[in-house]
Every structure is written in C-alpha cells, then in structure tokens.
RODRENMI-275518 format. One record per atom (N, C-alpha, C): residue number from 1; y, z, x. Coordinates in pm, whole numbers, m for minus. Layout:
# residues N
(NUM, (Y, Z, X)),
...
# end
This chain:
# residues 213
(1, (4293, 26824, m4967)),
(1, (4194, 26931, m4981)),
(1, (4265, 27066, m4992)),
(2, (4220, 27148, m5084)),
(2, (4283, 27278, m5108)),
(2, (4229, 27378, m5007)),
(3, (4321, 27455, m4951)),
(3, (4280, 27559, m4857)),
(3, (4218, 27675, m4935)),
(4, (4089, 27707, m4908)),
(4, (4022, 27813, m4986)),
(4, (4065, 27954, m4945)),
(5, (4173, 28000, m5009)),
(5, (4221, 28136, m4983)),
(5, (4228, 28213, m5114)),
(6, (4242, 28345, m5103)),
(6, (4251, 28427, m5225)),
(6, (4373, 28392, m5308)),
(7, (4486, 28364, m5241)),
(7, (4610, 28328, m5312)),
(7, (4592, 28197, m5389)),
(8, (4528, 28099, m5322)),
(8, (4505, 27970, m5387)),
(8, (4403, 27978, m5500)),
(9, (4327, 28084, m5506)),
(9, (4235, 28106, m5618)),
(9, (4309, 28166, m5737)),
(10, (4407, 28253, m5708)),
(10, (4483, 28317, m5816)),
(10, (4567, 28215, m5893)),
(11, (4630, 28122, m5820)),
(11, (4721, 28026, m5884)),
(11, (4654, 27941, m5992)),
(12, (4541, 27875, m5965)),
(12, (4479, 27796, m6073)),
(12, (4428, 27881, m6189)),
(13, (4384, 28004, m6159)),
(13, (4338, 28091, m6269)),
(13, (4453, 28128, m6361)),
(14, (4570, 28157, m6303)),
(14, (4689, 28184, m6386)),
(14, (4729, 28058, m6462)),
(15, (4720, 27942, m6393)),
(15, (4753, 27816, m6458)),
(15, (4663, 27787, m6576)),
(16, (4536, 27821, m6565)),
(16, (4441, 27800, m6675)),
(16, (4481, 27883, m6796)),
(17, (4521, 28007, m6774)),
(17, (4563, 28095, m6884)),
(17, (4684, 28037, m6955)),
(18, (4784, 27993, m6875)),
(18, (4906, 27933, m6934)),
(18, (4873, 27804, m7008)),
(19, (4787, 27722, m6948)),
(19, (4752, 27593, m7010)),
(19, (4679, 27614, m7142)),
(20, (4593, 27714, m7148)),
(20, (4520, 27742, m7272)),
(20, (4614, 27790, m7382)),
(21, (4713, 27871, m7344)),
(21, (4813, 27915, m7442)),
(21, (4891, 27795, m7495)),
(22, (4934, 27710, m7401)),
(22, (5006, 27589, m7441)),
(22, (4922, 27498, m7529)),
(23, (4795, 27486, m7496)),
(23, (4700, 27406, m7575)),
(23, (4690, 27461, m7718)),
(24, (4680, 27593, m7731)),
(24, (4669, 27656, m7863)),
(24, (4796, 27633, m7946)),
(25, (4912, 27647, m7882)),
(25, (5040, 27627, m7953)),
(25, (5055, 27482, m7998)),
(26, (5025, 27388, m7907)),
(26, (5039, 27246, m7940)),
(26, (4940, 27204, m8049)),
(27, (4821, 27262, m8046)),
(27, (4721, 27229, m8148)),
(27, (4767, 27276, m8286)),
(28, (4825, 27397, m8291)),
(28, (4878, 27447, m8419)),
(28, (4995, 27362, m8466)),
(29, (5080, 27322, m8371)),
(29, (5193, 27237, m8406)),
(29, (5144, 27104, m8464)),
(30, (5043, 27046, m8401)),
(30, (4988, 26919, m8451)),
(30, (4932, 26935, m8593)),
(31, (4864, 27045, m8618)),
(31, (4806, 27070, m8752)),
(31, (4917, 27082, m8857)),
(32, (5024, 27154, m8823)),
(32, (5137, 27170, m8917)),
(32, (5203, 27035, m8944)),
(33, (5222, 26955, m8838)),
(33, (5283, 26823, m8854)),
(33, (5197, 26731, m8940)),
(34, (5067, 26736, m8920)),
(34, (4976, 26651, m9000)),
(34, (4981, 26692, m9147)),
(35, (4984, 26823, m9175)),
(35, (4994, 26871, m9313)),
(35, (5125, 26825, m9377)),
(36, (5234, 26837, m9301)),
(36, (5365, 26793, m9351)),
(36, (5364, 26642, m9375)),
(37, (5301, 26568, m9284)),
(37, (5291, 26422, m9298)),
(37, (5215, 26385, m9425)),
(38, (5103, 26454, m9451)),
(38, (5022, 26425, m9569)),
(38, (5101, 26453, m9697)),
(39, (5177, 26564, m9698)),
(39, (5259, 26596, m9815)),
(39, (5366, 26490, m9839)),
(40, (5430, 26449, m9728)),
(40, (5537, 26350, m9739)),
(40, (5485, 26213, m9782)),
(41, (5367, 26176, m9732)),
(41, (5314, 26043, m9767)),
(41, (5270, 26039, m9914)),
(42, (5219, 26153, m9964)),
(42, (5183, 26159, m10106)),
(42, (5308, 26146, m10193)),
(43, (5413, 26218, m10155)),
(43, (5538, 26212, m10231)),
(43, (5601, 26074, m10220)),
(44, (5592, 26014, m10101)),
(44, (5648, 25880, m10081)),
(44, (5578, 25776, m10167)),
(45, (5446, 25789, m10180)),
(45, (5369, 25697, m10266)),
(45, (5413, 25710, m10411)),
(46, (5432, 25834, m10456)),
(46, (5478, 25857, m10593)),
(46, (5618, 25800, m10614)),
(47, (5705, 25822, m10513)),
(47, (5843, 25773, m10524)),
(47, (5847, 25620, m10529)),
(48, (5762, 25555, m10451)),
(48, (5759, 25408, m10452)),
(48, (5715, 25354, m10586)),
(49, (5614, 25418, m10644)),
(49, (5567, 25377, m10776)),
(49, (5676, 25400, m10881)),
(50, (5744, 25514, m10871)),
(50, (5851, 25546, m10964)),
(50, (5967, 25448, m10947)),
(51, (5998, 25411, m10822)),
(51, (6105, 25315, m10795)),
(51, (6072, 25179, m10856)),
(52, (5948, 25137, m10843)),
(52, (5906, 25010, m10902)),
(52, (5927, 25012, m11053)),
(53, (5889, 25121, m11118)),
(53, (5905, 25134, m11263)),
(53, (6052, 25133, m11303)),
(54, (6136, 25205, m11225)),
(54, (6280, 25209, m11255)),
(54, (6343, 25071, m11240)),
(55, (6305, 24998, m11135)),
(55, (6362, 24864, m11113)),
(55, (6319, 24770, m11225)),
(56, (6196, 24783, m11267)),
(56, (6147, 24700, m11378)),
(56, (6230, 24727, m11504)),
(57, (6254, 24855, m11534)),
(57, (6333, 24892, m11653)),
(57, (6478, 24848, m11636)),
(58, (6532, 24863, m11513)),
(58, (6671, 24828, m11489)),
(58, (6696, 24679, m11512)),
(59, (6606, 24596, m11463)),
(59, (6623, 24452, m11483)),
(59, (6601, 24412, m11629)),
(60, (6523, 24491, m11701)),
(60, (6508, 24467, m11845)),
(60, (6640, 24494, m11917)),
(61, (6711, 24601, m11871)),
(61, (6841, 24631, m11935)),
(61, (6942, 24519, m11908)),
(62, (6931, 24454, m11790)),
(62, (7019, 24340, m11760)),
(62, (6992, 24226, m11858)),
(63, (6862, 24200, m11882)),
(63, (6825, 24094, m11976)),
(63, (6874, 24123, m12117)),
(64, (6862, 24250, m12157)),
(64, (6907, 24289, m12292)),
(64, (7059, 24277, m12304)),
(65, (7129, 24324, m12198)),
(65, (7277, 24320, m12201)),
(65, (7328, 24177, m12204)),
(66, (7259, 24086, m12134)),
(66, (7304, 23947, m12130)),
(66, (7295, 23881, m12267)),
(67, (7202, 23928, m12348)),
(67, (7191, 23872, m12484)),
(67, (7306, 23918, m12574)),
(68, (7367, 24032, m12541)),
(68, (7478, 24086, m12621)),
(68, (7613, 24034, m12574)),
(69, (7636, 24036, m12443)),
(69, (7770, 24002, m12393)),
(69, (7772, 23870, m12316)),
(70, (7655, 23817, m12280)),
(70, (7649, 23690, m12208)),
(70, (7648, 23710, m12057)),
(71, (7592, 23611, m11989)),
(71, (7578, 23620, m11843)),
(71, (7714, 23617, m11774)),
(72, (7804, 23531, m11821)),
(72, (7937, 23520, m11760)),
(72, (8012, 23652, m11769)),
(73, (8006, 23715, m11885)),
(73, (8075, 23842, m11903)),
(73, (8017, 23952, m11813)),
(74, (7884, 23950, m11798)),
(74, (7820, 24049, m11709)),
(74, (7868, 24031, m11565)),
(75, (7882, 23904, m11524)),
(75, (7931, 23878, m11388)),
(75, (8075, 23927, m11372)),
(76, (8156, 23909, m11476)),
(76, (8293, 23958, m11472)),
(76, (8297, 24110, m11462)),
(77, (8210, 24175, m11539)),
(77, (8203, 24321, m11536)),
(77, (8160, 24369, m11398)),
(78, (8062, 24299, m11341)),
(78, (8013, 24337, m11207)),
(78, (8124, 24327, m11104)),
(79, (8213, 24228, m11118)),
(79, (8324, 24213, m11024)),
(79, (8422, 24330, m11031)),
(80, (8430, 24395, m11146)),
(80, (8525, 24505, m11163)),
(80, (8461, 24643, m11147)),
(81, (8333, 24645, m11113)),
(81, (8266, 24774, m11092)),
(81, (8319, 24840, m10965)),
(82, (8336, 24971, m10968)),
(82, (8382, 25044, m10849)),
(82, (8270, 25045, m10745)),
(83, (8309, 25041, m10617)),
(83, (8210, 25040, m10510)),
(83, (8140, 25176, m10500)),
(84, (8015, 25168, m10460)),
(84, (7938, 25292, m10443)),
(84, (7995, 25373, m10327)),
(85, (7996, 25504, m10344)),
(85, (8048, 25590, m10238)),
(85, (7951, 25591, m10120)),
(86, (8002, 25599, m9997)),
(86, (7912, 25601, m9880)),
(86, (7828, 25729, m9878)),
(87, (7707, 25713, m9829)),
(87, (7617, 25830, m9819)),
(87, (7639, 25900, m9686)),
(88, (7605, 26026, m9681)),
(88, (7613, 26103, m9557)),
(88, (7472, 26146, m9516)),
(89, (7451, 26155, m9387)),
(89, (7318, 26187, m9337)),
(89, (7321, 26315, m9254)),
(90, (7232, 26406, m9287)),
(90, (7213, 26529, m9210)),
(90, (7077, 26525, m9143)),
(91, (7046, 26628, m9068)),
(91, (6918, 26635, m8997)),
(91, (6845, 26762, m9034)),
(92, (6718, 26749, m9069)),
(92, (6633, 26864, m9099)),
(92, (6530, 26878, m8987)),
(93, (6505, 27002, m8947)),
(93, (6414, 27027, m8836)),
(93, (6277, 27071, m8889)),
(94, (6172, 26996, m8854)),
(94, (6034, 27031, m8889)),
(94, (5954, 27045, m8761)),
(95, (5929, 27169, m8719)),
(95, (5852, 27197, m8597)),
(95, (5908, 27120, m8476)),
(96, (6041, 27122, m8465)),
(96, (6105, 27054, m8352)),
(96, (6129, 26906, m8373)),
(97, (6087, 26851, m8488)),
(97, (6109, 26709, m8517)),
(97, (6232, 26694, m8605)),
(98, (6328, 26614, m8560)),
(98, (6451, 26593, m8636)),
(98, (6428, 26483, m8740)),
(99, (6422, 26525, m8866)),
(99, (6397, 26433, m8977)),
(99, (6528, 26411, m9053)),
(100, (6564, 26283, m9081)),
(100, (6690, 26258, m9152)),
(100, (6687, 26309, m9295)),
(101, (6801, 26359, m9338)),
(101, (6816, 26408, m9476)),
(101, (6943, 26344, m9532)),
(102, (6926, 26257, m9629)),
(102, (7038, 26180, m9683)),
(102, (7099, 26252, m9802)),
(103, (7229, 26272, m9796)),
(103, (7300, 26335, m9907)),
(103, (7347, 26226, m10002)),
(104, (7313, 26240, m10129)),
(104, (7350, 26139, m10228)),
(104, (7495, 26154, m10271)),
(105, (7559, 26039, m10290)),
(105, (7698, 26040, m10336)),
(105, (7704, 26072, m10485)),
(106, (7809, 26141, m10524)),
(106, (7827, 26173, m10666)),
(106, (7870, 26049, m10743)),
(107, (7826, 26041, m10867)),
(107, (7865, 25927, m10951)),
(107, (8014, 25936, m10986)),
(108, (8072, 25820, m11000)),
(108, (8215, 25814, m11037)),
(108, (8237, 25871, m11177)),
(109, (8345, 25945, m11193)),
(109, (8371, 26008, m11322)),
(109, (8412, 25906, m11427)),
(110, (8486, 25801, m11383)),
(110, (8531, 25699, m11477)),
(110, (8470, 25564, m11443)),
(111, (8468, 25475, m11542)),
(111, (8412, 25341, m11522)),
(111, (8524, 25240, m11536)),
(112, (8536, 25150, m11439)),
(112, (8649, 25058, m11434)),
(112, (8637, 24939, m11529)),
(113, (8516, 24918, m11584)),
(113, (8497, 24798, m11664)),
(113, (8521, 24821, m11813)),
(114, (8563, 24942, m11854)),
(114, (8571, 24976, m11996)),
(114, (8667, 24885, m12072)),
(115, (8770, 24834, m12005)),
(115, (8867, 24750, m12076)),
(115, (8810, 24611, m12105)),
(116, (8701, 24575, m12035)),
(116, (8641, 24445, m12058)),
(116, (8536, 24447, m12167)),
(117, (8459, 24553, m12172)),
(117, (8351, 24560, m12270)),
(117, (8318, 24705, m12300)),
(118, (8287, 24730, m12423)),
(118, (8248, 24865, m12463)),
(118, (8103, 24868, m12512)),
(119, (8030, 24761, m12485)),
(119, (7893, 24753, m12533)),
(119, (7805, 24856, m12463)),
(120, (7722, 24924, m12541)),
(120, (7634, 25029, m12487)),
(120, (7536, 24973, m12387)),
(121, (7494, 24849, m12405)),
(121, (7394, 24789, m12315)),
(121, (7446, 24779, m12172)),
(122, (7579, 24765, m12156)),
(122, (7637, 24758, m12022)),
(122, (7630, 24895, m11955)),
(123, (7653, 24999, m12033)),
(123, (7637, 25135, m11979)),
(123, (7494, 25161, m11939)),
(124, (7400, 25106, m12014)),
(124, (7258, 25123, m11982)),
(124, (7226, 25065, m11844)),
(125, (7290, 24951, m11811)),
(125, (7268, 24890, m11679)),
(125, (7315, 24983, m11569)),
(126, (7437, 25037, m11589)),
(126, (7494, 25127, m11486)),
(126, (7405, 25249, m11466)),
(127, (7359, 25309, m11577)),
(127, (7276, 25430, m11568)),
(127, (7141, 25397, m11503)),
(128, (7084, 25284, m11543)),
(128, (6953, 25245, m11489)),
(128, (6958, 25223, m11338)),
(129, (7060, 25148, m11293)),
(129, (7068, 25118, m11150)),
(129, (7114, 25239, m11069)),
(130, (7183, 25332, m11133)),
(130, (7216, 25457, m11063)),
(130, (7087, 25533, m11030)),
(131, (6992, 25532, m11125)),
(131, (6862, 25594, m11101)),
(131, (6784, 25521, m10992)),
(132, (6795, 25388, m10990)),
(132, (6727, 25308, m10886)),
(132, (6781, 25344, m10749)),
(133, (6913, 25352, m10737)),
(133, (6975, 25383, m10608)),
(133, (6935, 25522, m10560)),
(134, (6936, 25618, m10652)),
(134, (6900, 25756, m10617)),
(134, (6756, 25764, m10565)),
(135, (6664, 25697, m10636)),
(135, (6523, 25698, m10594)),
(135, (6504, 25618, m10466)),
(136, (6580, 25510, m10449)),
(136, (6570, 25430, m10328)),
(136, (6610, 25512, m10205)),
(137, (6710, 25597, m10222)),
(137, (6752, 25686, m10113)),
(137, (6640, 25783, m10079)),
(138, (6574, 25837, m10182)),
(138, (6461, 25928, m10158)),
(138, (6350, 25859, m10080)),
(139, (6319, 25736, m10118)),
(139, (6213, 25660, m10050)),
(139, (6251, 25633, m9904)),
(140, (6376, 25589, m9884)),
(140, (6422, 25559, m9747)),
(140, (6419, 25684, m9658)),
(141, (6461, 25795, m9718)),
(141, (6461, 25922, m9644)),
(141, (6321, 25961, m9600)),
(142, (6227, 25952, m9691)),
(142, (6089, 25991, m9658)),
(142, (6025, 25891, m9560)),
(143, (6057, 25764, m9573)),
(143, (6000, 25664, m9481)),
(143, (6045, 25691, m9338)),
(144, (6174, 25723, m9322)),
(144, (6225, 25756, m9189)),
(144, (6160, 25884, m9136)),
(145, (6146, 25984, m9225)),
(145, (6080, 26109, m9185)),
(145, (5936, 26086, m9144)),
(146, (5865, 26000, m9218)),
(146, (5725, 25970, m9185)),
(146, (5714, 25902, m9050)),
(147, (5804, 25809, m9020)),
(147, (5801, 25740, m8890)),
(147, (5818, 25840, m8775)),
(148, (5913, 25930, m8792)),
(148, (5938, 26028, m8685)),
(148, (5823, 26127, m8671)),
(149, (5765, 26165, m8784)),
(149, (5650, 26256, m8778)),
(149, (5531, 26191, m8711)),
(150, (5507, 26063, m8739)),
(150, (5396, 25990, m8676)),
(150, (5414, 25987, m8524)),
(151, (5535, 25958, m8479)),
(151, (5563, 25954, m8335)),
(151, (5540, 26091, m8271)),
(152, (5585, 26197, m8339)),
(152, (5569, 26332, m8285)),
(152, (5422, 26375, m8286)),
(153, (5349, 26337, m8390)),
(153, (5206, 26370, m8397)),
(153, (5131, 26303, m8282)),
(154, (5163, 26175, m8256)),
(154, (5098, 26102, m8146)),
(154, (5132, 26164, m8012)),
(155, (5259, 26202, m7995)),
(155, (5301, 26264, m7868)),
(155, (5231, 26398, m7848)),
(156, (5225, 26478, m7954)),
(156, (5158, 26609, m7947)),
(156, (5009, 26592, m7921)),
(157, (4948, 26491, m7985)),
(157, (4805, 26464, m7965)),
(157, (4777, 26428, m7820)),
(158, (4864, 26346, m7760)),
(158, (4845, 26308, m7619)),
(158, (4854, 26431, m7528)),
(159, (4948, 26520, m7559)),
(159, (4963, 26642, m7478)),
(159, (4841, 26733, m7491)),
(160, (4792, 26747, m7615)),
(160, (4673, 26830, m7638)),
(160, (4554, 26774, m7563)),
(161, (4534, 26642, m7572)),
(161, (4422, 26578, m7503)),
(161, (4435, 26588, m7352)),
(162, (4559, 26575, m7301)),
(162, (4581, 26586, m7157)),
(162, (4545, 26725, m7107)),
(163, (4585, 26828, m7182)),
(163, (4550, 26965, m7144)),
(163, (4400, 26989, m7153)),
(164, (4339, 26937, m7261)),
(164, (4198, 26963, m7287)),
(164, (4105, 26889, m7191)),
(165, (4140, 26763, m7159)),
(165, (4048, 26679, m7082)),
(165, (4089, 26656, m6936)),
(166, (4214, 26688, m6903)),
(166, (4260, 26660, m6765)),
(166, (4308, 26787, m6695)),
(167, (4413, 26848, m6750)),
(167, (4480, 26959, m6680)),
(167, (4388, 27080, m6664)),
(168, (4332, 27130, m6776)),
(168, (4249, 27250, m6770)),
(168, (4121, 27226, m6689)),
(169, (4047, 27114, m6712)),
(169, (3928, 27090, m6629)),
(169, (3959, 27078, m6481)),
(170, (4073, 27016, m6447)),
(170, (4110, 27002, m6306)),
(170, (4133, 27138, m6242)),
(171, (4205, 27226, m6313)),
(171, (4231, 27360, m6259)),
(171, (4101, 27442, m6253)),
(172, (4013, 27422, m6351)),
(172, (3884, 27492, m6348)),
(172, (3801, 27447, m6228)),
(173, (3804, 27317, m6200)),
(173, (3731, 27265, m6083)),
(173, (3789, 27319, m5953)),
(174, (3922, 27328, m5948)),
(174, (3987, 27384, m5829)),
(174, (3946, 27529, m5808)),
(175, (3952, 27607, m5916)),
(175, (3915, 27749, m5907)),
(175, (3767, 27763, m5869)),
(176, (3683, 27677, m5926)),
(176, (3540, 27683, m5896)),
(176, (3514, 27647, m5750)),
(177, (3582, 27545, m5702)),
(177, (3564, 27503, m5562)),
(177, (3607, 27613, m5466)),
(178, (3727, 27671, m5492)),
(178, (3777, 27777, m5404)),
(178, (3685, 27898, m5409)),
(179, (3640, 27933, m5529)),
(179, (3550, 28049, m5544)),
(179, (3420, 28028, m5468)),
(180, (3364, 27907, m5478)),
(180, (3240, 27876, m5405)),
(180, (3261, 27880, m5254)),
(181, (3373, 27824, m5208)),
(181, (3403, 27823, m5064)),
(181, (3424, 27966, m5013)),
(182, (3493, 28048, m5093)),
(182, (3513, 28188, m5052)),
(182, (3381, 28263, m5046)),
(183, (3291, 28234, m5143)),
(183, (3159, 28298, m5142)),
(183, (3079, 28256, m5019)),
(184, (3087, 28125, m4986)),
(184, (3019, 28076, m4866)),
(184, (3075, 28142, m4739)),
(185, (3207, 28154, m4735)),
(185, (3271, 28216, m4619)),
(185, (3232, 28364, m4608)),
(186, (3223, 28431, m4725)),
(186, (3180, 28571, m4724)),
(186, (3037, 28585, m4673)),
(187, (2949, 28492, m4718)),
(187, (2809, 28496, m4672)),
(187, (2799, 28468, m4523)),
(188, (2879, 28368, m4479)),
(188, (2879, 28337, m4335)),
(188, (2931, 28455, m4254)),
(189, (3035, 28519, m4305)),
(189, (3091, 28635, m4235)),
(189, (2990, 28750, m4232)),
(190, (2921, 28769, m4343)),
(190, (2821, 28875, m4350)),
(190, (2706, 28848, m4252)),
(191, (2663, 28721, m4246)),
(191, (2555, 28684, m4152)),
(191, (2600, 28703, m4008)),
(192, (2725, 28665, m3980)),
(192, (2777, 28679, m3844)),
(192, (2786, 28826, m3805)),
(193, (2836, 28908, m3899)),
(193, (2846, 29052, m3871)),
(193, (2707, 29115, m3850)),
(194, (2612, 29065, m3930)),
(194, (2475, 29115, m3918)),
(194, (2416, 29079, m3781)),
(195, (2446, 28955, m3739)),
(195, (2397, 28908, m3609)),
(195, (2462, 28989, m3495)),
(196, (2590, 29013, m3508)),
(196, (2662, 29091, m3405)),
(196, (2609, 29234, m3401)),
(197, (2583, 29288, m3521)),
(197, (2530, 29424, m3528)),
(197, (2395, 29435, m3458)),
(198, (2310, 29334, m3480)),
(198, (2179, 29333, m3414)),
(198, (2194, 29326, m3262)),
(199, (2287, 29244, m3218)),
(199, (2311, 29232, m3073)),
(199, (2360, 29363, m3015)),
(200, (2452, 29427, m3088)),
(200, (2504, 29555, m3041)),
(200, (2394, 29662, m3038)),
(201, (2310, 29660, m3143)),
(201, (2199, 29757, m3146)),
(201, (2101, 29732, m3031)),
(202, (2077, 29602, m3004)),
(202, (1986, 29568, m2892)),
(202, (2047, 29610, m2759)),
(203, (2177, 29589, m2746)),
(203, (2245, 29627, m2622)),
(203, (2243, 29779, m2604)),
(204, (2265, 29853, m2714)),
(204, (2261, 29999, m2709)),
(204, (2121, 30048, m2673)),
(205, (2019, 29984, m2728)),
(205, (1880, 30024, m2699)),
(205, (1845, 29998, m2554)),
(206, (1893, 29886, m2499)),
(206, (1866, 29855, m2358)),
(206, (1936, 29952, m2267)),
(207, (2059, 29990, m2307)),
(207, (2135, 30086, m2226)),
(207, (2068, 30224, m2226)),
(208, (2020, 30263, m2344)),
(208, (1952, 30392, m2355)),
(208, (1823, 30393, m2271)),
(209, (1754, 30277, m2269)),
(209, (1630, 30266, m2192)),
(209, (1658, 30278, m2043)),
(210, (1767, 30218, m1999)),
(210, (1803, 30227, m1858)),
(210, (1839, 30370, m1819)),
(211, (1912, 30436, m1907)),
(211, (1950, 30577, m1879)),
(211, (1827, 30667, m1877)),
(212, (1727, 30636, m1958)),
(212, (1605, 30718, m1966)),
(212, (1524, 30705, m1838)),
(213, (1531, 30591, m1771)),
(213, (1457, 30573, m1645)),
(213, (1522, 30657, m1535)),
# end
C-alpha cells in the first residue's frame, strides 16, 4: 500500500509525464519502422520477380551455349572459371536497427577460360549469371533487413502497448488514489479543527459566563 503523502503524489505525476513522452517517441519510431518495412518489402518483391526472370534467361543461355560447344566443353570451361570474390558486409542503422548491407565484389577483369573457347554464347552465360548473383545479393540483403525490422517493430509495439495499457494507467491510479486519500485527510482534518474550534468557543463562552456572575 502506498503511503498517501505529498511527495508520493509528485513522483507518479512526474512518471506519467516521462512515460507519455516515451510513448510518443516510441510510437513515432514504430511508424517510421513500418514505413521503412513497407518500402523494403515492395522493393524485395520486385527484386524477387526480377531474379526469377534473370535466372530463367541465364539458364536459357546455358541451353543455347550447349548447342554450340557441347555439354562436356561447358563443364570443362566451368572447371577453369575463376572463383567469385568474397563479399563484405557492413551495417546500416535505421532508427536504431542494425540492418546488414552487403558490398558486392567487383567482376574479374580477365576470364580464365578464353584459351578453351572463344564462343560468344559462353560469355553470355558469364554475364547472365553475374546479373543473377548481383540481384541475389540484393534479395538476401533486403530479406535480412526485413527480418530485423519485423523483430524491432514487434519489440517497439510491445513497449508502446505496455506504456499505454499498463505503466501509464498504473501510475494514474496511484496518483488518483493518493490524491483521494489526501483530500479525505484534508476533510477529516478540517472537520477535526472545526470540532476543536467549537469546543474552544464553548469553553470560552462558559468561562465568560462564570466571570459575569
């Protein structure tokens, strides 16, 4: 039970002011995160569709190339292809959320398979799959960003709801209870003082009556 004092009334009232400010900030943060999430999910949908189209075209180039140089030769060329350079990952900050940002590796300046085949269709495969890899990185980057944004949106939503439905109402009830108890105590004190005043007035009147006799 809270002791109904003036100091204990000030504390929840100050807490309510701070909680409301925090509620307003978190609500704005949630709105910004949701907007960012919607933008990212739209772009991710477009990227996935574009990736599907690129992969379809890339595998078509493999079919075309195999008709020119043969499947065995394509496998030999694939064995002599230079390995893809490793990607590097940075972090981008969106309203306190750390979203991964993948840096794409630069394409190799030279091609190691040139001594085996000079057919243009083989170059088409390399170019097509380079586009697939680049778009795949974009999709992976946005998918990871979306996952982290969803987690942060849920966490922010829980905090907003906790402030709105638990913390602020609890402090309001505390302040209301203390205020009511203080008002009751003031009324009781006023009644007691009034009663004492009447007694003192009666005592003074009796004393004056005795002196008058």
